[in-house]
C-alpha positions, 0 to 999 in steps of 0.5 A: 480501472483506468485510475489504476496505473501499471507501475509494477505492482501485483497483488501479493508482492511486498508494498502492493497493499500500501500502494493500492491505498495510497494511489487511491487517496492520491486520486482523492478517493474516500478510503473507508475500512471494511471490517466485516467478514469477507475480503479482508487483508489478514496479518500473515507471516512475511513471504518476501525479503528485503530486496522485494520490499526495497523494489516496492519502496523504490517504486513508491519513491519514483512514482509518488515522490516519497523521500521516505516511503516506509516511514510515511506509509507506516504512519498514514495507511493505518490512520486512513484504513482505521487499522491498528499497527 
């Protein structure tokens, strides 16, 4: 747990699922997709608005220096987790 800093994300808020994968990649963890039943992040209706998403993207900009976090995360995370967009 010491590798997971409190940067303002909690499970279920917009961008948190991208953040946790991104953060672990920055810590040099190997990301392996879990595709068997159990703990999977299923696709679901969006339960947040633009403002919440912008807050999450703002954290990614300030903590990780990502200039265009949405573009970067939308490209990298599906590849790292072997998930289709």
